[in-house]
C-alpha positions as CSV (number, residue, x, y, z in Angstrom):
1,X,-27.7,15.8,-7.9
2,X,-29.2,12.8,-6.0
3,X,-27.2,13.6,-2.9
4,X,-28.4,17.2,-2.9
5,X,-32.0,16.8,-3.9
6,X,-33.0,13.2,-3.3
7,X,-33.6,10.5,-5.9
8,X,-37.2,11.4,-6.7
9,X,-36.4,15.1,-7.0
10,X,-33.3,14.5,-9.0
11,X,-35.2,12.3,-11.3
12,X,-37.7,14.7,-12.0
13,X,-35.2,17.4,-12.5
14,X,-33.3,15.5,-15.0
15,X,-36.5,14.8,-17.0
16,X,-37.2,18.4,-17.1
17,X,-33.8,19.3,-18.1
18,X,-34.1,16.7,-21.0
19,X,-37.0,18.1,-22.2
20,X,-35.9,21.6,-22.1
21,X,-32.6,20.5,-23.6
22,X,-34.2,18.5,-26.6
23,X,-36.1,21.6,-27.5
24,X,-32.7,23.4,-27.8
25,X,-30.7,20.5,-29.3
26,X,-28.9,19.5,-26.2
27,X,-28.7,15.9,-25.3
28,X,-27.9,15.7,-21.6
29,X,-25.8,12.7,-20.4
30,X,-26.3,12.4,-16.6
31,X,-23.6,9.4,-16.2
32,X,-20.5,11.7,-15.8
33,X,-18.8,12.5,-12.5
34,X,-19.4,15.5,-10.9
35,X,-16.4,16.9,-8.9
36,X,-15.4,19.9,-7.3
37,X,-16.0,22.8,-9.8
38,X,-13.7,25.3,-8.4
39,X,-10.9,24.8,-11.0
40,X,-13.6,25.3,-13.8
41,X,-14.7,28.6,-12.2
42,X,-11.1,29.7,-12.2
43,X,-11.0,29.0,-15.9
44,X,-14.1,31.1,-16.4
45,X,-12.5,33.9,-14.5
46,X,-9.2,33.5,-16.6
47,X,-11.4,33.5,-20.0
48,X,-13.2,36.6,-18.8
49,X,-9.8,38.6,-18.4
50,X,-9.2,37.7,-22.2
51,X,-12.5,38.5,-23.4
52,X,-16.3,38.4,-22.7
53,X,-16.5,36.1,-26.0
54,X,-14.0,33.8,-24.9
55,X,-15.6,33.5,-21.5
56,X,-18.9,32.8,-23.3
57,X,-17.0,30.1,-25.4
58,X,-15.5,28.6,-22.1
59,X,-18.8,28.5,-20.3
60,X,-20.5,26.8,-23.6
61,X,-17.6,24.2,-23.8
62,X,-17.9,23.6,-20.0
63,X,-21.4,22.8,-20.2
64,X,-20.9,20.7,-23.2
65,X,-18.1,18.7,-21.6
66,X,-20.0,18.2,-18.4
67,X,-23.5,17.8,-19.5
68,X,-23.2,16.3,-22.9
69,X,-19.9,14.4,-23.0
70,X,-20.2,13.2,-19.2
71,X,-16.6,14.4,-18.8
72,X,-15.3,15.5,-15.4
73,X,-14.8,19.3,-15.3
74,X,-12.5,19.0,-12.2
75,X,-10.1,17.1,-14.1
76,X,-7.3,19.4,-15.2
77,X,-6.8,17.6,-18.6
78,X,-10.3,18.1,-19.4
79,X,-10.1,21.9,-18.4
80,X,-7.1,22.1,-20.9
81,X,-9.2,20.6,-23.6
82,X,-12.0,23.0,-22.8
83,X,-9.7,26.0,-23.0
84,X,-8.2,24.9,-26.2
85,X,-11.7,24.3,-27.8
86,X,-13.0,27.7,-26.6
87,X,-10.1,29.6,-27.8
88,X,-8.0,30.6,-24.5
89,X,-5.6,27.6,-24.7
90,X,-4.3,25.0,-22.4
91,X,-1.0,26.8,-22.0
92,X,-2.7,30.2,-21.3
93,X,-4.9,28.4,-18.8
94,X,-2.0,26.6,-17.1
95,X,0.2,30.0,-16.7
96,X,-3.1,31.7,-15.2
97,X,-3.5,28.8,-12.7
98,X,0.2,29.0,-11.8
99,X,-0.4,32.7,-10.8
100,X,-3.9,33.2,-10.1
101,X,-3.6,34.5,-6.2
102,X,-5.9,37.5,-7.2
103,X,-8.3,35.4,-9.1
104,X,-8.6,32.7,-6.5
105,X,-9.5,35.7,-3.8
106,X,-12.1,37.1,-6.2
107,X,-13.5,33.6,-6.8
108,X,-13.7,32.9,-3.2
109,X,-15.6,36.2,-2.4
110,X,-17.9,35.5,-5.3
111,X,-18.7,32.0,-4.0
112,X,-19.5,33.4,-0.4
113,X,-21.7,36.1,-2.0
114,X,-23.7,33.4,-3.9
115,X,-23.8,31.1,-0.8
116,X,-25.3,33.9,1.2
117,X,-27.9,35.0,-1.7
118,X,-31.2,33.3,-2.9
119,X,-29.3,31.7,-5.8
120,X,-29.9,27.7,-5.4
121,X,-29.5,26.5,-9.0
122,X,-27.5,26.9,-12.1
123,X,-28.0,28.8,-14.2
124,X,-29.6,31.5,-12.2
125,X,-31.3,34.6,-13.9
126,X,-32.2,37.6,-12.0
127,X,-34.3,40.5,-13.3
128,X,-33.7,43.6,-11.1
129,X,-37.0,44.0,-9.1
130,X,-38.4,41.0,-10.8
131,X,-38.6,37.2,-10.7
132,X,-35.4,34.8,-10.1
133,X,-35.2,31.7,-12.3
134,X,-33.3,28.7,-11.0
135,X,-32.0,25.7,-13.1
136,X,-33.1,24.5,-16.4
137,X,-36.3,26.8,-17.1
138,X,-38.7,27.1,-19.9
139,X,-37.8,29.8,-22.3
140,X,-41.3,30.7,-22.8
141,X,-41.3,31.7,-18.8
142,X,-38.3,33.9,-19.2
143,X,-39.8,35.5,-22.2
144,X,-43.2,36.3,-20.3
145,X,-41.2,37.7,-17.4
146,X,-39.4,40.1,-19.8
147,X,-42.6,41.1,-21.2
148,X,-44.3,41.7,-17.9
149,X,-41.1,43.7,-16.8
150,X,-41.4,45.7,-19.9
151,X,-45.0,46.4,-19.5
152,X,-44.3,47.7,-16.0
153,X,-41.6,50.0,-17.1
154,X,-43.7,51.8,-19.5
155,X,-46.3,52.4,-17.0
């Protein structure tokens, strides 16, 4: 984060994330290593093939491992633990990684689309013909955007 944003902006962003996280019962730990997240994205793809529920569980466990436990989500052992905790299973994850040529192509294409888009932060919330939200945003801001869009649709 510091390399991408600079120390001052990163510190401000981390304080904002801590504030938003604390309100939701999340205790951020920024001491972990941030490696290449490509394999974690591939794990998300594998989970999505199983079910949207498992994919949501994997996303939650990845965020928990990275942001709260300061674990390296580029490490295959960590990803195996995440897969187990999320209901996908380490063995199923490993099998998918070994045979994932199609998933890798889809992942690369999606990454290219994201790089070419307006998306700059994670998470990124997009409302059709409405605002975009990057990173840790206040839930009230998103709620107000939804109310505004609903009002516009009723006119």
